[in-house]
VONURO-58275 format. One record per residue (C-alpha): residue in one letter; y, z, x. Coordinates in steps of 0.02 Angstrom, whole numbers, padded with zeros to 5 digits, always signed. Layout:
REM VONURO-58275
aYZX;...
REM end
This chain:
REM VONURO-58275
m+03541+10036+07745;n+03642+10090+07888;f+03791+09972+07914;e+03877+10069+08059;q+03906+09977+08224;a+03914+10051+08398;d+04076+10034+08502;v+03987+09921+08629;q+03870+09777+08578;s+03708+09763+08675;l+03636+09594+08695;k+03452+09587+08727;l+03418+09422+08810;r+03248+09345+08829;p+03229+09203+08957;t+03254+09049+08855;l+03238+08873+08895;i+03303+08746+08763;v+03260+08561+08792;g+03352+08429+08694;l+03262+08254+08670;g+03373+08100+08650;d+03531+08091+08555;v+03484+08217+08419;g+03425+08344+08549;g+03587+08322+08648;a+03695+08345+08488;v+03604+08506+08450;l+03631+08569+08626;h+03819+08534+08619;r+03833+08623+08449;l+03735+08768+08518;r+03849+08774+08671;s+04003+08767+08562;k+03934+08914+08461;l+03900+09015+08613;v+04075+08980+08681;g+04149+09046+08513;q+04052+09196+08521;l+04067+09238+08706;g+04204+09136+08775;a+04205+08979+08888;q+04199+09080+09051;v+04040+09179+09009;d+03889+09124+09106;i+03717+09171+09037;p+03590+09151+09179;s+03448+09194+09058;l+03478+09034+08963;a+03447+08853+09014;l+03496+08705+08918;l+03416+08544+08979;w+03461+08378+08895;l+03332+08236+08920;d+03442+08092+08885;d+03367+07922+08860;n+03540+07840+08894;p+03561+07773+09073;g+03704+07814+09184;p+03811+07972+09206;q+03894+08058+09065;a+04028+08197+09052;l+03950+08362+09010;e+04010+08527+08947;s+03994+08671+09062;g+03829+08759+09044;l+03727+08604+09002;s+03604+08514+09124;r+03561+08331+09093;l+03419+08228+09160;s+03439+08038+09128;l+03275+07955+09074;g+03360+07786+09047;l+03280+07620+09087;e+03428+07514+09143;e+03333+07351+09178;p+03176+07333+09077;a+03116+07178+09179;k+03120+07272+09340;v+03034+07422+09263;v+02891+07307+09190;r+02862+07227+09366;r+02863+07398+09449;m+02741+07472+09323;s+02631+07324+09320;g+02573+07369+09501;a+02424+07474+09545;g+02531+07626+09567;y+02547+07642+09381;a+02373+07601+09334;h+02359+07771+09246;v+02490+07711+09125;h+02393+07552+09083;r+02251+07655+09009;w+02359+07699+08856;w+02490+07564+08855;y+02471+07428+08724;p+02412+07263+08789;g+02538+07145+08869;w+02678+07223+08979;g+02785+07077+08924;s+02809+07169+08760;l+02919+07297+08845;g+03035+07158+08921;e+03043+07078+08747;l+03106+07247+08668;s+03274+07235+08771;d+03402+07335+08682;d+03274+07408+08561;l+03195+07522+08699;k+03274+07674+08621;d+03173+07641+08466;s+03014+07613+08544;r+02893+07762+08552;p+02780+07682+08683;a+02926+07654+08787;g+02983+07829+08758;r+02816+07891+08824;m+02831+07775+08977;r+03001+07854+09013;f+02906+08013+09037;f+02785+07937+09154;y+02918+07838+09243;h+03027+07989+09280;y+02882+08114+09284;a+02921+08187+09460;g+03108+08222+09417;l+03062+08287+09244;r+02930+08406+09309;s+03044+08464+09452;a+03195+08497+09321;l+03076+08595+09206;l+03008+08703+09348;e+03178+08737+09417;s+03241+08791+09249;l+03100+08905+09210;n+03106+08987+09384;r+03295+09013+09373;l+03271+09107+09201;r+03155+09232+09289;d+03273+09263+09439;p+03274+09457+09459;e+03464+09444+09505;n+03502+09388+09322;s+03504+09567+09261;t+03637+09612+09396;r+03745+09459+09354;l+03743+09499+09175;l+03785+09681+09193;n+03926+09644+09315;s+04002+09502+09207;p+04183+09548+09175;d+04201+09421+09033;l+04066+09511+08930;r+04142+09678+08964;q+04310+09615+08909;r+04227+09566+08745;g+04144+09738+08728;l+03969+09671+08766;v+03832+09736+08873;a+03685+09610+08914;q+03507+09671+08949;m+03374+09550+09014;q+03201+09568+08932;f+03092+09521+09079;d+02941+09606+08989;q+02949+09474+08853;p+02877+09299+08871;t+02992+09161+08908;v+03044+09061+08752;v+03049+08872+08756;h+03124+08771+08613;v+03106+08580+08610;v+03231+08500+08495;g+03221+08314+08448;s+03206+08182+08305;v+03048+08115+08241;g+03116+07941+08222;d+03192+07887+08394;g+03100+07823+08543;s+03111+07988+08632;s+02985+08061+08514;g+02858+07955+08616;m+02865+08093+08752;l+02857+08244+08641;v+02668+08267+08643;d+02657+08251+08829;l+02814+08361+08860;g+02727+08501+08756;f+02568+08492+08852;l+02661+08482+09019;l+02749+08643+08969;r+02583+08721+08928;d+02513+08659+09101;l+02665+08724+09199;v+02668+08904+09129;p+02516+09011+09080;d+02506+09038+08892;a+02534+09226+08902;a+02698+09200+08989;v+02780+09082+08873;t+02795+09033+08691;r+02839+08854+08639;q+02926+08802+08481;c+02960+08625+08429;w+03097+08581+08311;l+03100+08403+08231;t+03227+08328+08115;l+03179+08209+07988;d+03333+08116+07917;d+03314+08067+07738;a+03440+07918+07771;g+03344+07848+07916;s+03300+07670+07941;a+03135+07596+07912;r+03097+07595+08096;y+03153+07772+08103;k+03033+07824+07964;a+02889+07725+08039;n+02908+07806+08206;g+02921+07980+08124;y+02757+07953+08024;a+02671+07901+08184;l+02730+08057+08270;l+02670+08168+08129;k+02502+08089+08141;e+02490+08122+08321;l+02548+08302+08307;n+02425+08334+08173;h+02291+08255+08282;y+02323+08353+08431;s+02332+08522+08334;f+02140+08521+08319;d+02042+08590+08464;r+01898+08469+08436;h+02013+08321+08491;g+02082+08391+08643;f+02213+08311+08754;t+02180+08224+08922;a+02322+08153+09024;e+02343+08078+09195;w+02528+08094+09225;e+02502+08056+09408;p+02381+07935+09486;g+02210+08006+09513;k+02253+08178+09440;t+02184+08218+09266;v+02242+08370+09166;r+02170+08442+09010;p+02289+08575+08949;s+02234+08697+08808;w+02288+08657+08636;p+02399+08636+08536;a+02548+08562+08622;y+02669+08685+08535;d+02640+08859+08465;g+02734+08816+08317;c+02817+08658+08248;s+02960+08665+08125;l+02994+08510+08017;q+03168+08502+07951;t+03210+08370+07818;g+03384+08325+07753;a+03544+08242+07820;a+03562+08223+08012;e+03726+08327+08027;e+03661+08467+07917;l+03496+08479+08015;q+03583+08484+08183;e+03696+08626+08126;l+03549+08720+08052;i+03446+08707+08210;a+03597+08753+08325;d+03645+08902+08216;h+03467+08964+08207;l+03444+08956+08396;c+03613+09042+08419;k+03559+09184+08312;e+03392+09198+08406;l+03486+09210+08572;l+03622+09333+08522;i+03543+09446+08387;a+03380+09486+08466;d+03334+09608+08330;l+03356+09479+08193;g+03241+09360+08291;e+03107+09491+08319;h+03117+09533+08130;r+03093+09355+08085;r+02944+09337+08201;s+02866+09494+08123;l+02888+09424+07953;r+02822+09253+08000;l+02667+09330+08077;n+02637+09429+07923;v+02635+09270+07815;q+02531+09175+07938;t+02390+09308+07926;q+02384+09258+07739;t+02360+09080+07757;s+02175+09079+07796;q+02141+09186+07640;l+02229+09066+07520;s+02153+08918+07433;s+02244+08759+07468;s+02298+08632+07332;l+02247+08495+07446;p+02080+08406+07427;e+01927+08467+07526;e+01929+08312+07638;l+02113+08330+07679;q+02090+08508+07721;q+01970+08461+07855;r+02084+08342+07940;l+02261+08411+07909;a+02314+08547+08026;r+02401+08706+07957;g+02519+08734+08107;f+02689+08676+08033;s+02837+08770+07965;q+03004+08740+07888;v+03161+08851+07886;s+03312+08839+07764;q+03468+08945+07766;s+03644+08959+07692;r+03778+09067+07759;l+03937+09161+07706;r+04050+09170+07859;l+04212+09239+07916;g+04226+09208+08101;y+04308+09365+08170;g+04307+09299+08351;a+04374+09131+08312;i+04512+09202+08194;r+04560+09335+08327;e+04565+09205+08463;a+04669+09088+08352;c+04786+09227+08299;s+04796+09291+08479;a+04839+09114+08542;r+04975+09098+08413;l+05051+09270+08451;a+05045+09222+08638;s+05127+09060+08592;q+05258+09140+08491;a+05292+09266+08630;l+05321+09122+08756;k+05432+09029+08626;s+05542+09184+08620;l+05565+09161+08806;q+05601+08976+08773;g+05700+08975+08612;p+05841+09066+08523;v+05822+09245+08469;s+05982+09288+08361;s+05963+09473+08390;g+06002+09453+08573;e+06134+09322+08565;t+06291+09432+08571;s+06246+09532+08723;a+06177+09395+08815;s+06322+09285+08781;g+06447+09417+08837;k+06347+09459+08996;f+06337+09279+09046;l+06510+09215+08996;e+06602+09360+09078;l+06578+09281+09247;l+06666+09117+09200;e+06790+09159+09063;e+06891+09287+09163;e+06964+09154+09261;r+07115+09240+09341;g+07019+09398+09399;t+06870+09299+09458;k+06983+09176+09558;r+07080+09307+09637;q+06917+09402+09679;w+06841+09245+09760;v+06998+09215+09871;a+06998+09403+09915;r+06812+09389+09962;l+06852+09238+10068;l+06987+09326+10164;e+06869+09469+10210;s+06808+09461+10384;g+06648+09552+10359;q+06693+09692+10478;g+06856+09773+10510;p+07023+09708+10435;t+07043+09560+10317;l+07098+09392+10392;s+07275+09424+10312;q+07280+09595+10397;q+07230+09515+10555;i+07378+09394+10548;q+07496+09550+10518;n+07417+09630+10665;w+07449+09484+10775;g+07629+09481+10717;q+07652+09663+10765;e+07570+09637+10937;s+07679+09484+10964;w+07839+09587+10926;r+07784+09722+11053;s+07757+09588+11178;l+07927+09516+11156;q+08004+09687+11175;r+07922+09706+11345;g+07952+09536+11409;h+08084+09489+11538;r+08091+09298+11513;s+08188+09206+11394;r+08143+09267+11221;a+08144+09089+11146;t+08026+09031+11284;h+07919+09190+11259;l+07910+09166+11075;s+07869+08983+11084;l+07721+09025+11193;l+07662+09167+11076;l+07678+09050+10924;q+07573+08913+11011;q+07442+09043+11059;g+07444+09113+10881;q+07420+08933+10811;r+07273+08910+10919;w+07197+09075+10871;l+07222+09041+10694;e+07136+08870+10694;q+07002+08915+10814;e+06954+09090+10766;v+07023+09138+10602;l+06996+08983+10494;p+06816+08956+10541;v+06781+09130+10465;l+06826+09054+10298;v+06682+08936+10309;r+06557+09069+10346;q+06629+09178+10206;r+06616+09037+10083;q+06427+09010+10127;d+06398+09199+10104;l+06495+09197+09942;l+06406+09044+09880;a+06239+09131+09910;s+06302+09289+09830;e+06373+09195+09677;l+06209+09091+09655;a+06107+09243+09663;r+06220+09326+09536;l+06216+09179+09423;r+06023+09171+09438;t+06008+09363+09403;v+06123+09339+09251;c+06020+09192+09186;f+05856+09282+09214;s+05913+09446+09143;s+05979+09360+08989;v+05807+09302+08953;e+05706+09452+09019;e+05809+09591+08952;h+05942+09532+08825;g+05835+09425+08710;w+05902+09247+08755;g+05790+09102+08767;l+05783+08995+08924;s+05831+08840+08828;q+05992+08936+08769;v+06032+08984+08950;l+06005+08798+09005;a+06123+08743+08859;k+06262+08861+08923;i+06249+08795+09105;p+06346+08636+09074;e+06486+08728+08998;a+06491+08847+09151;a+06483+08697+09269;a+06634+08613+09184;s+06728+08777+09202;l+06690+08783+09393;r+06751+08601+09412;r+06909+08646+09324;w+06932+08804+09432;g+06901+08697+09583;e+07041+08574+09531;s+07158+08726+09513;f+07108+08791+09691;r+07147+08618+09761;r+07314+08611+09670;q+07360+08778+09747;a+07305+08722+09917;g+07420+08567+09894;s+07569+08679+09852;l+07533+08786+09999;v+07546+08631+10117;e+07716+08598+10040;l+07765+08777+10075;q+07703+08757+10255;r+07820+08600+10278;e+07966+08691+10210;l+07930+08850+10320;a+07902+08739+10469;g+08083+08664+10449;q+08154+08845+10427;v+08061+08897+10586;a+08134+08751+10683;r+08306+08797+10630;q+08280+08973+10676;l+08218+08933+10847;a+08378+08825+10876;e+08480+08973+10822;l+08380+09082+10941;s+08411+08958+11085;r+08599+08958+11045;a+08609+09145+11037;e+08527+09159+11208;a+08656+09031+11281;r+08810+09119+11212;s+08901+09248+11308;n+08895+09428+11261;w+09087+09443+11232;d+09058+09548+11077;g+08905+09649+11135;r+08802+09578+10993;k+08698+09455+11087;s+08540+09561+11102;l+08555+09608+10918;l+08568+09422+10868;i+08416+09379+10977;a+08313+09520+10907;h+08363+09469+10730;h+08311+09285+10755;v+08150+09334+10837;q+08110+09456+10694;r+08155+09325+10574;i+08051+09195+10652;l+07895+09311+10657;e+07914+09357+10478;m+07924+09172+10434;h+07750+09157+10509;l+07687+09307+10429;g+07759+09350+10256;s+07656+09428+10121;p+07529+09371+09992;d+07665+09351+09867;s+07779+09271+09994;p+07673+09203+10127;g+07733+09147+10297;l+07686+08995+10399;f+07519+09067+10469;l+07477+09166+10310;a+07517+09008+10206;r+07401+08907+10319;l+07263+09039+10294;l+07287+09037+10106;q+07282+08852+10101;e+07111+08848+10189;a+07054+08990+10080;h+07096+08890+09925;n+07007+08741+10002;e+06856+08839+10030;a+06869+08906+09858;f+06874+08729+09793;l+06718+08691+09896;l+06634+08847+09829;c+06668+08789+09646;r+06603+08615+09697;d+06443+08690+09767;l+06417+08802+09622;a+06440+08661+09499;l+06315+08560+09601;a+06194+08702+09579;l+06226+08697+09397;q+06215+08514+09377;t+06095+08460+09235;e+06093+08271+09275;e+05975+08204+09393;p+05957+08258+09526;a+05972+08431+09449;g+06054+08570+09538;e+05960+08705+09627;l+05971+08839+09493;v+05954+08717+09348;a+05800+08641+09434;e+05716+08812+09444;l+05754+08843+09267;q+05698+08680+09207;i+05536+08699+09309;l+05510+08864+09222;g+05548+08788+09059;q+05420+08651+09091;q+05288+08784+09138;l+05327+08874+08975;e+05307+08714+08875;g+05138+08686+08964;l+05081+08862+08928;i+05136+08848+08749;e+05041+08686+08728;k+04882+08761+08800;l+04899+08913+08686;e+04935+08803+08532;a+04775+08710+08566;g+04692+08875+08551;t+04762+08910+08374;a+04639+08786+08293;l+04528+08868+08166;p+04344+08822+08165;d+04290+08684+08051;s+04281+08750+07877;e+04164+08609+07813;v+04000+08669+07888;p+03843+08618+07803;r+03767+08757+07687;c+03901+08881+07739;h+04042+08949+07635;n+04184+08986+07758;l+04306+09116+07714;c+04410+09066+07861;q+04542+08964+07772;p+04718+08929+07844;g+04799+09016+07700;l+04698+09173+07737;v+04734+09175+07918;w+04917+09120+07939;d+04984+09186+07770;e+04893+09354+07758;i+04804+09410+07923;m+04939+09352+08049;p+05090+09435+07955;r+04989+09597+07934;y+04970+09626+08119;v+05116+09532+08193;p+05288+09596+08132;p+05434+09476+08171;e+05495+09572+08326;l+05320+09593+08406;p+05315+09418+08501;a+05483+09451+08595;q+05423+09630+08628;l+05266+09576+08701;s+05333+09439+08813;r+05470+09556+08880;k+05347+09691+08910;l+05238+09576+09015;l+05392+09517+09115;r+05442+09687+09155;e+05269+09737+09212;g+05234+09570+09301;g+05387+09556+09412;g+05505+09444+09305;l+05497+09274+09223;s+05476+09172+09386;a+05337+09279+09457;c+05240+09277+09287;l+05251+09098+09255;t+05192+09050+09427;r+05047+09165+09420;e+04880+09074+09368;t+04816+09224+09266;f+04974+09252+09163;r+04907+09158+09016;h+04745+09255+09009;e+04848+09426+09034;l+04961+09369+08882;l+04812+09330+08782;h+04729+09495+08828;q+04882+09583+08769;a+04894+09484+08610;r+04714+09522+08564;q+04750+09701+08559;s+04860+09675+08416;f+04711+09625+08307;g+04597+09770+08360;e+04589+09830+08179;f+04557+09658+08098;p+04363+09662+08101;r+04369+09834+08016;d+04495+09793+07888;y+04408+09622+07842;a+04225+09677+07860;l+04119+09553+07750;l+04046+09695+07644;l+04223+09748+07600;l+04269+09567+07537;y+04132+09562+07404;s+04257+09524+07267;r+04315+09367+07363;y+04152+09280+07375;c+04041+09353+07235;k+04067+09194+07129;e+03999+09085+07275;l+03835+09180+07292;p+03736+09079+07168;g+03768+08916+07253;l+03734+08987+07426;i+03568+09066+07369;e+03521+08897+07291;r+03562+08800+07454;s+03454+08919+07550;a+03298+08866+07460;l+03172+08766+07552;a+03173+08575+07544;a+02983+08588+07508;r+03004+08681+07346;s+02822+08656+07293;v+02764+08769+07434;d+02658+08916+07384;a+02777+09061+07365;s+02658+09170+07459;l+02674+09064+07616;t+02867+09085+07616;y+02969+09234+07655;h+03152+09267+07614;l+03270+09366+07720;v+03455+09416+07690;a+03544+09478+07848;l+03695+09583+07810;p+03828+09628+07941;g+03870+09800+07995;l+04036+09893+07999;p+04140+09926+08149;a+04119+10104+08223;n+04298+10154+08181;t+04273+10122+07991;g+04325+10274+07893;p+04211+10362+07766;l+04302+10284+07614;l+04280+10112+07678;k+04096+10144+07717;a+04069+10208+07535;q+04148+10052+07473;a+04045+09943+07589;e+03886+10026+07528;r+03928+09993+07345;n+03968+09811+07384;a+03799+09792+07471;e+03709+09857+07319;k+03799+09743+07205;l+03758+09598+07315;q+03572+09649+07318;n+03572+09656+07130;q+03653+09482+07118;i+03518+09415+07233;v+03377+09487+07132;q+03445+09409+06976;l+03468+09238+07059;r+03306+09238+07155;p+03159+09352+07083;g+03026+09404+07209;l+03022+09491+07369;t+03172+09476+07479;h+03183+09574+07648;y+03353+09640+07699;f+03411+09660+07879;s+03565+09744+07947;m+03638+09657+08093;a+03734+09774+08215;y+03863+09640+08246;s+03884+09480+08148;e+04019+09372+08068;e+03906+09314+07929;v+03792+09354+07784;i+03637+09245+07808;f+03523+09192+07664;f+03362+09134+07754;s+03194+09069+07702;e+03043+09001+07804;a+02881+08925+07744;v+02742+08944+07879;g+02562+08894+07914;l+02568+08726+07807;t+02513+08556+07832;v+02625+08405+07857;a+02584+08341+07681;e+02642+08505+07604;l+02811+08510+07694;v+02864+08329+07696;p+02879+08202+07553;l+02781+08070+07649;r+02770+07930+07535;s+02926+07829+07594;w+02888+07874+07776;r+02711+07805+07751;e+02769+07646+07674;a+02885+07617+07812;y+02746+07652+07938;l+02622+07535+07853;h+02744+07398+07833;l+02776+07384+08029;y+02600+07445+08078;t+02514+07298+07982;q+02637+07180+08065;g+02563+07228+08234;e+02705+07344+08286;s+02663+07465+08425;l+02707+07638+08347;h+02595+07760+08438;i+02577+07835+08607;d+02410+07765+08634;s+02347+07587+08604;v+02189+07665+08524;d+02290+07718+08381;q+02153+07717+08248;q+02106+07892+08317;f+02263+07964+08221;i+02202+07993+08041;d+02318+07965+07889;l+02411+08115+07823;a+02447+08058+07648;v+02373+08128+07488;l+02330+07961+07404;s+02329+07931+07217;r+02177+07872+07126;e+02244+07693+07130;e+02276+07704+07318;l+02104+07771+07351;q+02029+07635+07256;a+02129+07508+07354;l+02074+07585+07509;r+01889+07579+07464;e+01909+07398+07407;s+01990+07353+07573;q+01849+07434+07674;e+01720+07344+07570;a+01813+07179+07589;f+01817+07204+07779;l+01643+07261+07802;l+01559+07134+07684;s+01669+06990+07754;a+01615+07044+07929;l+01428+07054+07888;l+01432+06891+07801;g+01534+06791+07930;v+01684+06767+07817;l+01776+06864+07947;q+01747+06816+08129;a+01788+06925+08283;d+01907+06846+08415;g+01917+06980+08549;r+01995+07135+08465;d+02067+07028+08317;w+01981+06957+08165;i+02003+06789+08091;w+01975+06745+07905;r+01909+06568+07864;q+01965+06535+07690;p+01867+06390+07601;h+01975+06254+07539;a+01956+06081+07464;s+02028+05999+07618;g+01925+06117+07740;a+01925+06294+07795;r+02094+06377+07824;i+02109+06497+07966;h+02203+06656+07947;p+02220+06782+08101;l+02224+06948+08026;g+02234+07069+08177;e+02134+07218+08227;r+02017+07304+08104;h+02114+07467+08081;r+02277+07361+08050;l+02188+07241+07940;i+02115+07374+07822;a+02287+07446+07812;r+02356+07276+07775;l+02233+07242+07641;t+02276+07399+07543;r+02454+07332+07534;a+02401+07151+07495;p+02307+07155+07332;r+02305+06961+07322;l+02230+06943+07496;r+02109+07086+07466;d+02047+07009+07297;q+02030+06838+07378;m+01920+06905+07522;l+01821+07022+07409;s+01787+06879+07284;q+01733+06762+07423;s+01617+06893+07507;r+01540+06946+07337;r+01503+06769+07291;t+01426+06739+07455;l+01323+06902+07447;e+01263+06856+07269;s+01208+06688+07326;i+01113+06760+07472;l+01025+06894+07371;h+00980+06772+07231;g+00941+06627+07340;q+00787+06574+07435;q+00855+06571+07614;l+00746+06696+07697;e+00824+06684+07865;t+00997+06714+07800;l+00944+06873+07703;l+00854+06932+07859;g+01006+06906+07964;l+01111+07007+07836;a+00982+07147+07832;g+00985+07156+08033;s+01167+07161+08039;v+01174+07307+07913;a+01047+07402+08018;q+01147+07372+08175;h+01310+07438+08099;k+01224+07589+08033;q+01148+07631+08205;r+01316+07609+08287;l+01407+07722+08164;w+01266+07857+08182;e+01284+07855+08370;n+01467+07875+08354;e+01449+08009+08222;s+01592+07926+08128;g+01628+07817+07980;g+01560+07907+07832;t+01637+07786+07708;d+01561+07640+07797;l+01394+07722+07794;e+01400+07746+07615;f+01441+07564+07589;l+01299+07509+07710;t+01173+07613+07616;e+01227+07528+07455;m+01209+07355+07544;e+01029+07404+07597;e+00985+07453+07421;k+01048+07283+07354;i+00955+07194+07484;c+00793+07294+07458;s+00801+07266+07271;s+00812+07071+07292;r+00664+06968+07241;l+00653+06883+07413;y+00645+07053+07501;e+00496+07116+07391;q+00407+06949+07437;h+00434+06976+07627;q+00440+07160+07660;e+00337+07151+07813;r+00445+07019+07884;f+00602+07126+07854;a+00523+07276+07939;e+00478+07177+08090;m+00648+07100+08101;v+00737+07267+08083;r+00633+07335+08229;a+00665+07189+08339;r+00856+07202+08309;l+00857+07390+08350;
REM end
């Protein structure tokens, strides 16, 4: 066998419609959709597939993407009864059981009523037909090929889809035999046959038979099986009037194949959903199954049946049953779960601590705040800058120099001139210089915030810190800034005190200047004294940074006040309490976005359910998290992955605010597990599951174990190897495949077909029995008992009130056959002798009694005979009474009574001949004639009997 796979998987998709009936059909569709999502992803749209749920529940329901739902509910039965009682629904009256009131009496039991289920079909016929046509037409849209070829989601998973428009459309109908929706199953099959020509579609019906079903469930199921068997014969045909005045006669049968699956409900739903998923995604496997099925079906006509000849004539051989078990390792699900966990860990490295980056990040971040002296000096120096030209301190020095030159040129009083210059300088300082500090503070605030933001983000993006660690450091930085602010405010206060002291000194110097100008120049020193005082006063306004004068002190005071405001604003930006500061709020929002992304990714780490019916799942948490994950994810990989994406994506903020970031992260994470399918190929893991094979092969055996082996085929589907598998691993896989086949031969002797699947996550053990009757596939005894119990009580179980046309399915024992013959004799003899009297369609038994005849209403004939087979006491009483009456007539002398009996027998025989039915009744009536003819009274009046018979006929 060739186990090698191609680099790209090709999906050959046939147009497929899957219709789910009722709750079971809906459950199968949901399971199937989940499987497709697991294989192809939630975003992949398959235009060649339509999933239609015919839900018998009223009102809207939430649906998964990819599912369509048509509600066939009957919300108010009373209104429905009134509406359908009208002339517009006369075509429904032809098959409905007598009495529309019975529907209203059902009330909440409508879901369990098969006649009500068929009525839903008629009531919603227009919408149902439209939904089916729309789905079938959409499947054949020529644009589907283009949509599939251009699907980015398929390409991302290495898949190329190809539409098979040259193949017939496949229609699967899935439902349960026992709920009310099964009442529309026959009509639905013939409607599908009426809508699409036979050559353009194949129809397959899947029915679940729950072993644990209630008595009502089993009664409904047996009724459906009788109907399906009936309409599988061409001689019966099917005529329907779904619309008033429009009769249709579709070709037979309703379905090209009908699979009857027995077992537990959950197990059956999983089996059918998995089978349909494989048919969709592994086209070659489906074709191989169909080929084997056809080969087996061709043998059915050549085989002798174990059924009695009479049953072979009335039981159709159009039913099948499948069974399978699986050995599974969900590569796709494991890769997605591991990728989600790796992506989650990558985001957690952005959120939480990483010890390897703590030192560098801490040093980088704390350098801004811990070097207090240098930083404070730097801020004051930045505040004293003017943006262009000299600093504010230099501008004050320049003002001093210009003032000195002006005083040298002046001719007025130096004191007056200086006072005027000082007043002008004060106004210039307050109105032009100090406002620059405000603008400088605003610029410095923006610069420092940007710097803080850069440090915070670079700590996360480049130095390995987590966002939560940065947020934890911010309160410490804010406290330092508030402390710095208080220091600036104290320094501003000390500068105020300095200004007061300098103002006093200036006042005294001005007084000295005035006295110097007033004194005489007796010693020639007046000009020198004036110049000294002027220079001294100017220096007291100027000074130096270490010993500031009045103007410079005022400038430094405001600079320290602005520095205090700068610290306050920075601390507010770092405030963690509500309302959070600007920078903190941004970091917190990013942290919340991180948490949200992590939560979504964590949700994707859930592994598929390991408890799947008839499936040994190798995907256990220990294997995934303790072996596979550490093998492909070294400890440093999450942080490296996240930082790489941040570098390529424009930083933390840009990435987290981008909607596609999570998908980009997952895409990068998946690449880490590219070798996983090769390293853990199922054929390489033989030693891990070889001990489980006996149980799996046993569970793959058919439920109908008594089926002829020649009508069953077995198939084992083996997965291939990835294209990048080396020669040593290929040789090991081939040896393991040989071991597996040898083990299968030992466990299940006989012909088993093997099939290599190009892409699969499973080893599939599959069996199918085809071309069989219902009686051969289903253990019918308990189902028939439940059916007869309700049927003989007058329950409406069938889709037609003329339900006696649907023959029994069971293979009766000798005792049961004897009871049936006695019941037929009891009915016919009692009817002929008047012991039973007809009242419309029902029969009444008059039982003799000492106090007078007792009246027993027994129902319609076909129900009465079935009831008699289950009531031996009633049967014996009627039979004994009728036989005694017959003996008295045959041995008595009442000619007219005997003549009447002979005439009734002749009439009954003629009616049966005309209807070409009732072989058993004819045999009994012939025996009755022989008894009459052998009586002494008949021998004495043969001519009278002949005349009477001719007159009656």
